[in-house]
N, C-alpha and C positions, 0 to 999 in steps of 0.2 A: 734214540729214535730209530725205528726200523726203516730200512731202505731196501727197495726191490728194483732190480734192473731187468728190463725186458726188451725184446725186439718189437713186440706188438702188445699193446695194452687195450683191453676192452673197457670202455666207459658206458655203463648200462643205466639208462633212465629207469626210474622205479614205476611211478604211476602210469597205468595203462600200457606199459611196455612189458614188464614182467609181473606186475602187481595188479590184482583185480581190485581196483580202487572202489568200484561200485559195491562190491561185496563187503569190503572193509568199512566203507561209509555206512552201509546199512547196519552193521554190527555196532559201530560207534553211536549211531542214532539210537539203537535199541538200548544200549547201556545208559545213555543220557536220559531217555524217557523213563526207564525203569527206576532211575535215581532221582526223578522229579526235577531234572535240570531244564527240561524243555518240553514243549508240546509237539508231537509228531507233525501235525498239520502245519504249524507255524514254520517248522524247519523246511518242510517240503515247499511251501510258498516262497520262503526266502531263497531257497536253492534255485527254483524256477526263475525268479527275478534276476538272479545273477547270471545264470547260464544262458538265458535268452540273449544276453549281450556278449556271449562267447567268453565270459569270465569264468574263473574257478571259484567255487563256493568254499569258503573257509568256515567249517562248522564251529571250531573253537572261537574264532573271531566273532561269529554271530552270537554265540552263547555269552561271550564277554560283553557285548552290547546290551544284553538282556539282564545284566547285573550279576551273572554268575561269577563267583570269586575265583581268583587265581588258584587258590588251594583246591577248590572243587574241580577246576579244569585240569590241574595236575593229577588229581586222583582219577579222573576220567581217562586220561592218557595212560596212566600207569596200569589201570585195569585192562584197557584195550591192548596195550603193548605186551603185558604178561601172557595174554592169550592162553589162559588155563584150559580152555576147551580144545586147544591145538587145532583151530580152524586153519585150513590151507588157503592162503591168500595169493599164492602164485598160480599163474595160468599153467596148464599141463605142459605146454611146449617150453615154458620157462624152466621147468624141472629138467627137461632134456638139455637145455642150454647149460644150466649149472652143472649137470652131470658131465657134459663134455669139457667144461672148464676145469672141473675137478680131475677128471681122468687124465687130462693132458697137462695139468699144472700150469694152465695159462693164466697169467696175472690179469686181474680185472678189479674194477671198483664201481660201486653204485654212485651214479651222478644224478642227484635229485633236486628239484626245485621245490621250495616251500619253507615253512617256518621250522626252526630248529627242533622244538619240542614235538611238533606234530610228525615230522618226518622221522625223527628218532624213534617215536612210538611205532610207526609203521615198520621200520627196519627191525625193531625188536620183535614185532608180531610175526615175522616170517620165520618159520621153523625149518632149519636145515639140519642134516645129520650131526648131532652133537653141538649145534651152535645156531645162532640166528644171523640175519644179514647185518645186524649191528656189530657182530664179531668179525666182520670182513671189512676191507677198506671201503670208505665212503666219503663223498664230498656233498655237502648241502649248500646250495646256492640260491640267491634271490633273483637270478637272471634267467630269462627264458632262452637267451642267445648263447647256447652252450658252445656252438662252433666258434664264435668270436672269443669266448673265454678260453677255449683250448688253444687258440692261436696265441693268446697272451701268455701261455705257459711254455712257449718255445724258449729254449736256452741257446745262448750264442754258439756253443760248441756243437749244436745239432741235437735234435730230439726234443722231448717234452718232459717237464718236471711237474708232477702233480703232488701238491701238499694236501694230504688227507688225514682222516681219522679212522680208527677202528676201536670198538668199545666206546665207553663214555668219555675217556680222557687220554687215550694213547694216540700219539701222532705217527704217521707213516709217510715216507717219501717214495713216490713211484716214478722211475725214470725209464722212458721208452723211446725207441726210434720213431714209432708212429702209434697213433691211437685210432681205434675203431669205435665210433659213437653209435649206439642203438637208441632210437628215439621214436616217439609216436607223434611229435609235432614238427611240421615242416620248418617253422620259424626257428626251432632250436638248431637246425643244421646251417643256418646262415653264418657265413664267415668261416666255415670249416676249412682248414688249411689243405692245400692240394696234396700234401704227402700223408694226409690222414684219410681214412675211409669211414663209411657209415652205412646204415640201413634204416629206412623209415618203416615202422611197423603199423599197419592199418588193419585192425582185426575186423573191420566191417566188410572186407573184401574176401572173395574166394582166392585160392592160389592162382587160378587162371586170370582173374580180373587184376590181381596185383602185378602179374607178369606183363600185362598190357599197359600199365601205367607208365607214362614217360619218366625217364630218369630225372630225379631231382638234381638241379644244377648240372644236368647233362651227364651225371656220373653216379648218382646215388640211387640204388634200387629200392623199390617198395615191396615189402613182404607181408603176406597175410598172417604169418606166424614166425616164430623164431627157429623153426626146424632147419631151414637152410643155413642160418647162422651157425647153429650147432654143428652141422655137417662140415662147414668151413673150418671151424675150430679144430675138428679132428684132422682134416686135410692139412692144415697149417702145421700141426704138431708132427705129422709124418715127414714134413720137409725141414724141420728144425735140425741144425747140426748135431745137437745132443741126442737126437733120435736116430741118427744114421749109424 
């Protein structure tokens, strides 16, 4: 098992934080419709019914209720994940963040909520230089309360131990003194330990509007994009002992 030790570890939410979920959803719907698995109007109606209650629409779950077989659903995810058209599902500022993480060799992992197959397909669909996000460390959870989950990863000797995956079947352990959580949902920050940091990403705001938003939990800033986080990654790297 691979093990990584770091001073600071970034835990990066996927959907709507770095990943353009709406664009990806539109493509998956197109594939489903083209393969006769669903009617576009029926999907749109079902999605509206769920999202009006502030819930998250599960396309694959919906298709399953309509009698689509597991085999067909697997094929749908495979075609989407393979992304032979090389569609770019990352936001532009997410590319800047990942470039900063690469340039500074800063440890990070994708921390995403959702079904295992669906999120794995999304990770695979993200094209990085010579790899996909599936080839980098990730944790898939069924809990929206990621701050609480991170608190449960604290180890007695200090710091946090994250048991994750990379690839389809390889395990990785990430040990860090502190964790910085990047999220688009305020509820996900609930229970975040005091010695960890975070940023809430709200893409509906301008930078000026985001700067005026009160700090979440009195300490967590809201950003309109990931540009400021990327800049912080570069600053932190300059202060690391191995960079002096």
